C-alpha positions, 0 to 999 in steps of 0.5 A: 619746556624745550619743545615749547621753546622750539615751537614758540621760536618757530612761530615767531620766525614765521610772523617775522618772515611774513612781515618782511615779505609784506614790508611790515614791521613785525611789531605791528603783529601781535601773537595771540596764543590760543590755549583752549583745552591746554593746561595751565602748566603749558600756559605758564611755560609760554609765559616764561618764554615771554608770551603774555596774550592768551585766547580762550574759547570756552568760558568755564574753562577760561574762568578756572584758568584765570583764577589759577594764574591770577598772579601772572600778568596775562592779557586774556582774550575771549575768542569764542561765541558770546552768549547773552547770559555769559557777558557779565563774566566776560566783562569782569575777567577779560581784557579783550572780547573778539566775538561781538556780533550784536548790539545787545552784546556790546551794550551788556558788556558795556554796562557790566564792565566794572568801573575800576577796570580799563575799558574792555577792548572788543572786536566785531566778528564778521561772517565774511564769507557767509558760512552757515556754521559760523557766527558773526554779523553780515558785512553790510551790518558792520558800519551801523554797528560801529556807529552805535557801539562806538558811543557806548561807555566802558568799551574800546571798539578796536576792529574786526575779527573773522574766521574764514573757510579754510584756504579762503585767503581772498576773505582776508583781503575782503575783511581788510577792505571792509576795515578801511571802508569803515575807517573812512566813513567814521572819524571815530573810533580813534581806536579802530586799529585791529584786524584779528585774523589768521591761524596756524595754517594761514597766518602768512596770508592773513599778515599779507592782508593786514592782520594785526592779531594772529590767533595761533594754537596748534602750532604752539601747543600741538593738537588738542584732545577733544575727547573730554570736551563738553 
């Protein structure tokens, strides 16, 4: 617990320092703790330290954690690739879905979101630097997708999510420019307020470019053990 507290404080200080250097309010940047492949006990430890938003990449693992930790007031974010056959679970169990990159995915999330739950927050994942290995729509598809997804019920389209190549800091600025361009083109959606970008190694550069959610895993939880991954 003490080690987690040190790591948590260190990350929060890095966010605060980055915001000060960019003349931004630290409250404008949300820390999303990426807990994939880490235990429910470690999530509970960070929860006790005050962390509330946790991000998961693998659906089955996430569903098990959500069930175990259902007594806690956790804001669950899904940040992995969204497959068509898994949208029902995402619509029912999560507060945010960051990896939407096709209209059909948004339509399914909208139709499968339970009526008694608040609207599902979503981000469009953009392949901002044209990586063959990355999911995401193309930048020139964003405006049209925003127009079509914004009218769907049960969803709140909040902004963009990107995973640029390592050290491609220019991609953060490109994403911010794309975000502003779409905002100018569309008076709606009013909820267009989120840039999900930046991880443990580049959160400062992402915050300088306007990130509102930084997705931090390693700097909080330590290295992951992928030997048991599917």
